[in-house]
C-alpha positions in Angstrom: 5.6 14.7 -4.1 2.0 13.0 -3.2 2.5 10.5 -0.4 -0.1 7.9 1.0 0.4 5.0 3.5 -1.8 2.2 2.9 -2.6 -0.6 5.8 -3.2 -3.7 4.4 -5.0 -6.9 5.7 -4.4 -10.2 4.1 -5.5 -13.7 4.1 -3.7 -15.7 7.1 -0.4 -17.1 5.6 -0.2 -15.2 2.5 1.7 -12.2 3.9 4.8 -12.9 2.1 3.4 -13.5 -1.4 1.5 -10.0 -0.9 4.5 -8.0 0.1 6.6 -9.7 -2.8 3.8 -8.4 -5.3 3.6 -5.1 -3.4 7.2 -4.7 -4.2 7.0 -4.7 -7.9 4.5 -1.8 -8.2 5.6 1.3 -9.8 4.7 4.0 -7.0 5.4 1.6 -4.1 8.5 3.0 -2.3 8.3 0.8 1.1 6.6 -2.1 2.2 6.7 -3.4 5.7 5.0 -6.4 7.5 3.6 -5.5 10.7 2.1 -7.0 14.0 -1.0 -5.6 15.0 -4.7 -4.9 13.6 -2.8 -4.7 9.9 -0.5 -7.0 8.3 1.4 -4.9 6.2 1.9 -1.1 5.7 2.8 0.4 2.1 4.2 3.8 1.4 3.3 5.2 -2.0 4.9 8.2 -3.4 4.2 9.7 -6.8 4.1 13.6 -8.2 0.5 13.0 -9.3 -2.1 12.5 -6.7 -4.3 10.5 -9.6 -1.5 8.0 -10.0 -1.4 7.4 -6.2 -5.0 6.7 -6.1 -4.9 4.6 -9.3 -2.2 2.4 -7.7 -4.3 1.7 -4.7 -7.3 1.0 -6.5 -6.3 -0.8 -9.6 -2.9 -2.3 -8.1 -2.9 -2.8 -4.6 -6.4 -4.0 -3.9 -6.3 -6.2 -6.8 -3.6 -8.5 -5.4 -4.6 -11.9 -4.8 -5.4 -12.5 -0.9 -5.7 -8.8 0.0 -8.9 -8.5 2.1 -9.1 -4.9 2.7 -7.1 -1.7 2.8 -7.1 1.7 5.0 -5.2 4.7 3.2 -3.9 7.6 4.9 -2.9 10.2 2.5 -0.2 12.8 3.7 -0.6 16.6 4.0 1.5 18.5 1.5 3.8 20.6 3.6 3.4 18.6 7.0 6.3 16.2 6.4 
């Protein structure tokens, strides 16, 4: 299983609507609002590494009010 954690910055006040949209994306397994440098952390899991990349590029980054993302890919065997 491929795993990625995506840190999301969004427009001020749009956190709840972005979280709601993230919860409806197929490969998203967890979504949490956060305090600090990023507004939201998203856990993505899929058996296909390309599907993980597509989820980030074509789904998460295209959500209205998402300003930026930082992706951390998991290392297989180190979980």
